[in-house]
N, CA, C and O atoms as a GROMACS GRO file, in nm:
protein
  360
    1MET      N    1  -2.406  -9.131  -3.544
    1MET     CA    2  -2.532  -9.133  -3.617
    1MET      C    3  -2.548  -9.001  -3.693
    1MET      O    4  -2.508  -8.895  -3.645
    2TYR      N    5  -2.606  -9.010  -3.810
    2TYR     CA    6  -2.624  -8.895  -3.898
    2TYR      C    7  -2.706  -8.785  -3.830
    2TYR      O    8  -2.674  -8.667  -3.846
    3VAL      N    9  -2.808  -8.820  -3.756
    3VAL     CA   10  -2.892  -8.720  -3.688
    3VAL      C   11  -2.807  -8.640  -3.590
    3VAL      O   12  -2.823  -8.518  -3.581
    4ASP      N   13  -2.719  -8.705  -3.518
    4ASP     CA   14  -2.633  -8.634  -3.423
    4ASP      C   15  -2.544  -8.532  -3.494
    4ASP      O   16  -2.519  -8.424  -3.441
    5LYS      N   17  -2.496  -8.566  -3.612
    5LYS     CA   18  -2.413  -8.472  -3.688
    5LYS      C   19  -2.493  -8.350  -3.729
    5LYS      O   20  -2.442  -8.238  -3.726
    6LEU      N   21  -2.618  -8.370  -3.768
    6LEU     CA   22  -2.704  -8.256  -3.802
    6LEU      C   23  -2.735  -8.173  -3.678
    6LEU      O   24  -2.734  -8.050  -3.684
    7VAL      N   25  -2.764  -8.238  -3.568
    7VAL     CA   26  -2.791  -8.165  -3.444
    7VAL      C   27  -2.668  -8.080  -3.405
    7VAL      O   28  -2.684  -7.968  -3.358
    8ASP      N   29  -2.549  -8.132  -3.425
    8ASP     CA   30  -2.428  -8.056  -3.396
    8ASP      C   31  -2.420  -7.929  -3.481
    8ASP      O   32  -2.365  -7.828  -3.437
    9GLN      N   33  -2.473  -7.933  -3.602
    9GLN     CA   34  -2.469  -7.818  -3.691
    9GLN      C   35  -2.570  -7.709  -3.654
    9GLN      O   36  -2.559  -7.596  -3.702
   10LEU      N   37  -2.667  -7.742  -3.570
   10LEU     CA   38  -2.769  -7.643  -3.531
   10LEU      C   39  -2.708  -7.520  -3.465
   10LEU      O   40  -2.766  -7.412  -3.472
   11GLN      N   41  -2.593  -7.536  -3.402
   11GLN     CA   42  -2.529  -7.422  -3.336
   11GLN      C   43  -2.503  -7.307  -3.432
   11GLN      O   44  -2.494  -7.191  -3.390
   12PHE      N   45  -2.492  -7.337  -3.560
   12PHE     CA   46  -2.462  -7.234  -3.659
   12PHE      C   47  -2.587  -7.160  -3.708
   12PHE      O   48  -2.576  -7.067  -3.788
   13PHE      N   49  -2.704  -7.201  -3.664
   13PHE     CA   50  -2.825  -7.132  -3.705
   13PHE      C   51  -2.825  -6.987  -3.657
   13PHE      O   52  -2.889  -6.902  -3.718
   14ASP      N   53  -2.757  -6.960  -3.549
   14ASP     CA   54  -2.750  -6.824  -3.494
   14ASP      C   55  -2.634  -6.742  -3.552
   14ASP      O   56  -2.617  -6.626  -3.516
   15GLU      N   57  -2.556  -6.800  -3.640
   15GLU     CA   58  -2.442  -6.731  -3.701
   15GLU      C   59  -2.492  -6.619  -3.792
   15GLU      O   60  -2.578  -6.641  -3.878
   16ARG      N   61  -2.437  -6.500  -3.774
   16ARG     CA   62  -2.478  -6.387  -3.858
   16ARG      C   63  -2.361  -6.318  -3.928
   16ARG      O   64  -2.381  -6.222  -4.002
   17GLU      N   65  -2.241  -6.366  -3.905
   17GLU     CA   66  -2.125  -6.310  -3.974
   17GLU      C   67  -2.086  -6.397  -4.093
   17GLU      O   68  -2.068  -6.345  -4.204
   18ASP      N   69  -2.072  -6.525  -4.073
   18ASP     CA   70  -2.027  -6.617  -4.177
   18ASP      C   71  -2.150  -6.682  -4.241
   18ASP      O   72  -2.216  -6.768  -4.182
   19GLU      N   73  -2.178  -6.639  -4.362
   19GLU     CA   74  -2.298  -6.687  -4.434
   19GLU      C   75  -2.296  -6.838  -4.453
   19GLU      O   76  -2.399  -6.903  -4.439
   20ALA      N   77  -2.180  -6.894  -4.485
   20ALA     CA   78  -2.169  -7.039  -4.508
   20ALA      C   79  -2.202  -7.116  -4.380
   20ALA      O   80  -2.269  -7.220  -4.386
   21LEU      N   81  -2.156  -7.068  -4.266
   21LEU     CA   82  -2.188  -7.136  -4.140
   21LEU      C   83  -2.338  -7.127  -4.110
   21LEU      O   84  -2.398  -7.225  -4.066
   22PHE      N   85  -2.398  -7.009  -4.135
   22PHE     CA   86  -2.542  -6.998  -4.116
   22PHE      C   87  -2.616  -7.100  -4.202
   22PHE      O   88  -2.709  -7.165  -4.155
   23PHE      N   89  -2.574  -7.113  -4.328
   23PHE     CA   90  -2.640  -7.210  -4.416
   23PHE      C   91  -2.624  -7.353  -4.367
   23PHE      O   92  -2.714  -7.435  -4.384
   24ALA      N   93  -2.511  -7.383  -4.305
   24ALA     CA   94  -2.493  -7.517  -4.246
   24ALA      C   95  -2.597  -7.538  -4.136
   24ALA      O   96  -2.661  -7.643  -4.130
   25GLY      N   97  -2.613  -7.439  -4.050
   25GLY     CA   98  -2.711  -7.449  -3.942
   25GLY      C   99  -2.854  -7.449  -3.992
   25GLY      O  100  -2.938  -7.526  -3.945
   26GLY      N  101  -2.882  -7.362  -4.089
   26GLY     CA  102  -3.017  -7.354  -4.144
   26GLY      C  103  -3.058  -7.480  -4.218
   26GLY      O  104  -3.171  -7.528  -4.204
   27THR      N  105  -2.967  -7.533  -4.295
   27THR     CA  106  -2.994  -7.658  -4.367
   27THR      C  107  -3.016  -7.773  -4.271
   27THR      O  108  -3.105  -7.856  -4.291
   28ALA      N  109  -2.935  -7.777  -4.166
   28ALA     CA  110  -2.952  -7.883  -4.065
   28ALA      C  111  -3.088  -7.872  -3.999
   28ALA      O  112  -3.158  -7.972  -3.980
   29LYS      N  113  -3.127  -7.749  -3.963
   29LYS     CA  114  -3.256  -7.729  -3.895
   29LYS      C  115  -3.372  -7.771  -3.986
   29LYS      O  116  -3.464  -7.839  -3.943
   30TRP      N  117  -3.365  -7.729  -4.112
   30TRP     CA  118  -3.472  -7.765  -4.205
   30TRP      C  119  -3.476  -7.917  -4.227
   30TRP      O  120  -3.583  -7.977  -4.225
   31SER      N  121  -3.360  -7.977  -4.248
   31SER     CA  122  -3.354  -8.120  -4.273
   31SER      C  123  -3.409  -8.200  -4.155
   31SER      O  124  -3.486  -8.294  -4.173
   32LEU      N  125  -3.371  -8.162  -4.036
   32LEU     CA  126  -3.422  -8.231  -3.917
   32LEU      C  127  -3.573  -8.213  -3.905
   32LEU      O  128  -3.645  -8.309  -3.874
   33ALA      N  129  -3.621  -8.092  -3.929
   33ALA     CA  130  -3.766  -8.067  -3.920
   33ALA      C  131  -3.842  -8.150  -4.023
   33ALA      O  132  -3.946  -8.209  -3.992
   34SER      N  133  -3.790  -8.156  -4.144
   34SER     CA  134  -3.855  -8.229  -4.251
   34SER      C  135  -3.857  -8.380  -4.223
   34SER      O  136  -3.961  -8.445  -4.235
   35ASN      N  137  -3.743  -8.433  -4.186
   35ASN     CA  138  -3.734  -8.577  -4.163
   35ASN      C  139  -3.805  -8.620  -4.035
   35ASN      O  140  -3.853  -8.733  -4.027
   36ALA      N  141  -3.814  -8.532  -3.937
   36ALA     CA  142  -3.887  -8.564  -3.814
   36ALA      C  143  -4.036  -8.585  -3.844
   36ALA      O  144  -4.101  -8.667  -3.780
   37GLN      N  145  -4.089  -8.510  -3.941
   37GLN     CA  146  -4.230  -8.526  -3.977
   37GLN      C  147  -4.254  -8.656  -4.053
   37GLN      O  148  -4.361  -8.715  -4.041
   38THR      N  149  -4.156  -8.699  -4.130
   38THR     CA  150  -4.173  -8.814  -4.217
   38THR      C  151  -4.138  -8.946  -4.150
   38THR      O  152  -4.203  -9.048  -4.174
   39TYR      N  153  -4.036  -8.943  -4.066
   39TYR     CA  154  -3.983  -9.068  -4.010
   39TYR      C  155  -3.987  -9.067  -3.857
   39TYR      O  156  -3.910  -8.993  -3.795
   40PRO      N  157  -4.073  -9.146  -3.797
   40PRO     CA  158  -4.081  -9.151  -3.650
   40PRO      C  159  -3.947  -9.185  -3.583
   40PRO      O  160  -3.918  -9.135  -3.475
   41ALA      N  161  -3.866  -9.269  -3.646
   41ALA     CA  162  -3.736  -9.304  -3.587
   41ALA      C  163  -3.643  -9.183  -3.583
   41ALA      O  164  -3.565  -9.167  -3.489
   42VAL      N  165  -3.651  -9.099  -3.684
   42VAL     CA  166  -3.569  -8.978  -3.686
   42VAL      C  167  -3.616  -8.883  -3.577
   42VAL      O  168  -3.535  -8.826  -3.504
   43ARG      N  169  -3.747  -8.866  -3.566
   43ARG     CA  170  -3.801  -8.780  -3.460
   43ARG      C  171  -3.755  -8.828  -3.323
   43ARG      O  172  -3.715  -8.748  -3.238
   44SER      N  173  -3.760  -8.956  -3.301
   44SER     CA  174  -3.717  -9.014  -3.175
   44SER      C  175  -3.568  -8.987  -3.150
   44SER      O  176  -3.529  -8.953  -3.039
   45ALA      N  177  -3.487  -9.002  -3.253
   45ALA     CA  178  -3.343  -8.977  -3.240
   45ALA      C  179  -3.316  -8.830  -3.209
   45ALA      O  180  -3.228  -8.798  -3.130
   46ILE      N  181  -3.393  -8.740  -3.270
   46ILE     CA  182  -3.378  -8.597  -3.244
   46ILE      C  183  -3.416  -8.567  -3.099
   46ILE      O  184  -3.345  -8.494  -3.029
   47GLU      N  185  -3.527  -8.623  -3.054
   47GLU     CA  186  -3.570  -8.602  -2.916
   47GLU      C  187  -3.467  -8.656  -2.817
   47GLU      O  188  -3.446  -8.597  -2.711
   48GLU      N  189  -3.403  -8.766  -2.852
   48GLU     CA  190  -3.298  -8.823  -2.766
   48GLU      C  191  -3.175  -8.731  -2.764
   48GLU      O  192  -3.114  -8.710  -2.659
   49SER      N  193  -3.140  -8.676  -2.879
   49SER     CA  194  -3.027  -8.583  -2.886
   49SER      C  195  -3.053  -8.457  -2.805
   49SER      O  196  -2.961  -8.398  -2.748
   50LYS      N  197  -3.179  -8.418  -2.800
   50LYS     CA  198  -3.216  -8.298  -2.725
   50LYS      C  199  -3.179  -8.311  -2.578
   50LYS      O  200  -3.141  -8.212  -2.514
   51LEU      N  201  -3.190  -8.430  -2.523
   51LEU     CA  202  -3.161  -8.453  -2.382
   51LEU      C  203  -3.015  -8.424  -2.347
   51LEU      O  204  -2.984  -8.386  -2.235
   52LYS      N  205  -2.926  -8.442  -2.446
   52LYS     CA  206  -2.783  -8.424  -2.423
   52LYS      C  207  -2.733  -8.287  -2.468
   52LYS      O  208  -2.617  -8.253  -2.445
   53ALA      N  209  -2.818  -8.210  -2.531
   53ALA     CA  210  -2.776  -8.084  -2.593
   53ALA      C  211  -2.771  -7.969  -2.494
   53ALA      O  212  -2.829  -7.975  -2.386
   54ASN      N  213  -2.700  -7.863  -2.535
   54ASN     CA  214  -2.699  -7.742  -2.453
   54ASN      C  215  -2.834  -7.670  -2.465
   54ASN      O  216  -2.918  -7.707  -2.547
   55LYS      N  217  -2.853  -7.570  -2.383
   55LYS     CA  218  -2.985  -7.504  -2.375
   55LYS      C  219  -3.030  -7.446  -2.509
   55LYS      O  220  -3.144  -7.465  -2.549
   56ARG      N  221  -2.941  -7.376  -2.579
   56ARG     CA  222  -2.980  -7.314  -2.706
   56ARG      C  223  -3.015  -7.420  -2.810
   56ARG      O  224  -3.112  -7.405  -2.884
   57THR      N  225  -2.938  -7.527  -2.816
   57THR     CA  226  -2.969  -7.634  -2.909
   57THR      C  227  -3.102  -7.699  -2.874
   57THR      O  228  -3.179  -7.735  -2.963
   58GLN      N  229  -3.129  -7.715  -2.746
   58GLN     CA  230  -3.259  -7.769  -2.704
   58GLN      C  231  -3.371  -7.679  -2.753
   58GLN      O  232  -3.475  -7.728  -2.797
   59GLU      N  233  -3.352  -7.547  -2.746
   59GLU     CA  234  -3.455  -7.453  -2.794
   59GLU      C  235  -3.475  -7.467  -2.945
   59GLU      O  236  -3.588  -7.467  -2.993
   60LEU      N  237  -3.364  -7.480  -3.018
   60LEU     CA  238  -3.374  -7.496  -3.163
   60LEU      C  239  -3.444  -7.627  -3.199
   60LEU      O  240  -3.524  -7.632  -3.294
   61ILE      N  241  -3.415  -7.733  -3.125
   61ILE     CA  242  -3.481  -7.862  -3.150
   61ILE      C  243  -3.630  -7.852  -3.120
   61ILE      O  244  -3.712  -7.900  -3.199
   62THR      N  245  -3.666  -7.790  -3.010
   62THR     CA  246  -3.808  -7.773  -2.978
   62THR      C  247  -3.878  -7.697  -3.089
   62THR      O  248  -3.988  -7.734  -3.130
   63ASP      N  249  -3.814  -7.591  -3.138
   63ASP     CA  250  -3.873  -7.511  -3.246
   63ASP      C  251  -3.891  -7.593  -3.373
   63ASP      O  252  -3.998  -7.591  -3.433
   64LEU      N  253  -3.789  -7.666  -3.414
   64LEU     CA  254  -3.801  -7.740  -3.540
   64LEU      C  255  -3.901  -7.854  -3.530
   64LEU      O  256  -3.965  -7.890  -3.629
   65LEU      N  257  -3.915  -7.912  -3.411
   65LEU     CA  258  -4.012  -8.022  -3.394
   65LEU      C  259  -4.155  -7.970  -3.391
   65LEU      O  260  -4.247  -8.040  -3.433
   66THR      N  261  -4.174  -7.850  -3.340
   66THR     CA  262  -4.310  -7.797  -3.329
   66THR      C  263  -4.353  -7.714  -3.450
   66THR      O  264  -4.471  -7.709  -3.482
   67SER      N  265  -4.258  -7.650  -3.516
   67SER     CA  266  -4.296  -7.561  -3.626
   67SER      C  267  -4.299  -7.628  -3.762
   67SER      O  268  -4.381  -7.592  -3.846
   68GLY      N  269  -4.211  -7.724  -3.785
   68GLY     CA  270  -4.209  -7.794  -3.912
   68GLY      C  271  -4.121  -7.726  -4.016
   68GLY      O  272  -4.077  -7.613  -3.997
   69PRO      N  273  -4.096  -7.797  -4.127
   69PRO     CA  274  -4.002  -7.749  -4.228
   69PRO      C  275  -4.045  -7.621  -4.300
   69PRO      O  276  -3.960  -7.540  -4.336
   70ALA      N  277  -4.173  -7.602  -4.322
   70ALA     CA  278  -4.218  -7.480  -4.392
   70ALA      C  279  -4.186  -7.355  -4.309
   70ALA      O  280  -4.141  -7.254  -4.363
   71THR      N  281  -4.210  -7.363  -4.181
   71THR     CA  282  -4.181  -7.250  -4.094
   71THR      C  283  -4.031  -7.226  -4.083
   71THR      O  284  -3.985  -7.112  -4.082
   72VAL      N  285  -3.954  -7.335  -4.074
   72VAL     CA  286  -3.808  -7.322  -4.069
   72VAL      C  287  -3.759  -7.254  -4.197
   72VAL      O  288  -3.671  -7.168  -4.192
   73LYS      N  289  -3.814  -7.293  -4.311
   73LYS     CA  290  -3.776  -7.231  -4.438
   73LYS      C  291  -3.806  -7.081  -4.435
   73LYS      O  292  -3.725  -7.001  -4.481
   74GLN      N  293  -3.922  -7.043  -4.382
   74GLN     CA  294  -3.957  -6.901  -4.372
   74GLN      C  295  -3.858  -6.827  -4.282
   74GLN      O  296  -3.818  -6.715  -4.312
   75GLN      N  297  -3.818  -6.890  -4.170
   75GLN     CA  298  -3.720  -6.829  -4.081
   75GLN      C  299  -3.589  -6.804  -4.155
   75GLN      O  300  -3.530  -6.697  -4.143
   76ILE      N  301  -3.544  -6.903  -4.230
   76ILE     CA  302  -3.419  -6.892  -4.305
   76ILE      C  303  -3.427  -6.778  -4.406
   76ILE      O  304  -3.336  -6.696  -4.414
   77VAL      N  305  -3.535  -6.774  -4.482
   77VAL     CA  306  -3.554  -6.669  -4.583
   77VAL      C  307  -3.553  -6.532  -4.516
   77VAL      O  308  -3.492  -6.439  -4.569
   78GLU      N  309  -3.618  -6.517  -4.404
   78GLU     CA  310  -3.624  -6.389  -4.334
   78GLU      C  311  -3.485  -6.347  -4.283
   78GLU      O  312  -3.448  -6.230  -4.292
   79ILE      N  313  -3.411  -6.441  -4.230
   79ILE     CA  314  -3.276  -6.410  -4.182
   79ILE      C  315  -3.187  -6.367  -4.299
   79ILE      O  316  -3.113  -6.270  -4.287
   80ILE      N  317  -3.195  -6.437  -4.410
   80ILE     CA  318  -3.116  -6.401  -4.528
   80ILE      C  319  -3.153  -6.260  -4.574
   80ILE      O  320  -3.065  -6.179  -4.601
   81ARG      N  321  -3.282  -6.233  -4.582
   81ARG     CA  322  -3.328  -6.100  -4.625
   81ARG      C  323  -3.273  -5.992  -4.533
   81ARG      O  324  -3.221  -5.891  -4.580
   82THR      N  325  -3.285  -6.013  -4.403
   82THR     CA  326  -3.238  -5.915  -4.305
   82THR      C  327  -3.086  -5.893  -4.317
   82THR      O  328  -3.039  -5.780  -4.313
   83GLN      N  329  -3.012  -6.001  -4.333
   83GLN     CA  330  -2.867  -5.989  -4.343
   83GLN      C  331  -2.826  -5.918  -4.471
   83GLN      O  332  -2.730  -5.840  -4.471
   84LYS      N  333  -2.896  -5.943  -4.578
   84LYS     CA  334  -2.865  -5.874  -4.706
   84LYS      C  335  -2.900  -5.726  -4.698
   84LYS      O  336  -2.825  -5.641  -4.745
   85GLU      N  337  -3.015  -5.696  -4.637
   85GLU     CA  338  -3.055  -5.555  -4.623
   85GLU      C  339  -2.958  -5.477  -4.535
   85GLU      O  340  -2.937  -5.358  -4.556
   86SER      N  341  -2.899  -5.544  -4.438
   86SER     CA  342  -2.805  -5.476  -4.350
   86SER      C  343  -2.665  -5.467  -4.411
   86SER      O  344  -2.576  -5.403  -4.355
   87GLY      N  345  -2.646  -5.531  -4.527
   87GLY     CA  346  -2.519  -5.528  -4.596
   87GLY      C  347  -2.417  -5.627  -4.547
   87GLY      O  348  -2.301  -5.622  -4.590
   88LYS      N  349  -2.456  -5.717  -4.460
   88LYS     CA  350  -2.361  -5.815  -4.407
   88LYS      C  351  -2.335  -5.929  -4.504
   88LYS      O  352  -2.225  -5.983  -4.510
   89TRP      N  353  -2.436  -5.966  -4.582
   89TRP     CA  354  -2.423  -6.072  -4.681
   89TRP      C  355  -2.457  -6.015  -4.817
   89TRP      O  356  -2.531  -5.917  -4.828
   90GLN      N  357  -2.404  -6.076  -4.919
   90GLN     CA  358  -2.427  -6.026  -5.055
   90GLN      C  359  -2.548  -6.086  -5.119
   90GLN      O  360  -2.580  -6.054  -5.233
   0.00000   0.00000   0.00000
């Protein structure tokens, strides 16, 4: 299922060395948050995936379900800013 593939990408949200991997995780988190608000079936599938996920992924799922896409976008922007200021990303 497509939702499971996105949930698998959440592990990269914590990536701080490889910018492309971080974007995979960040995009997945935002997409899941956005679609969970719009589509009850997607939210249900995400909640089901949470039961099988590791602890960190469960935390990320809880965050995206409670904070919503706007907050996730702010998190992404802040991480990018911090990484650029530290010289890790261009």
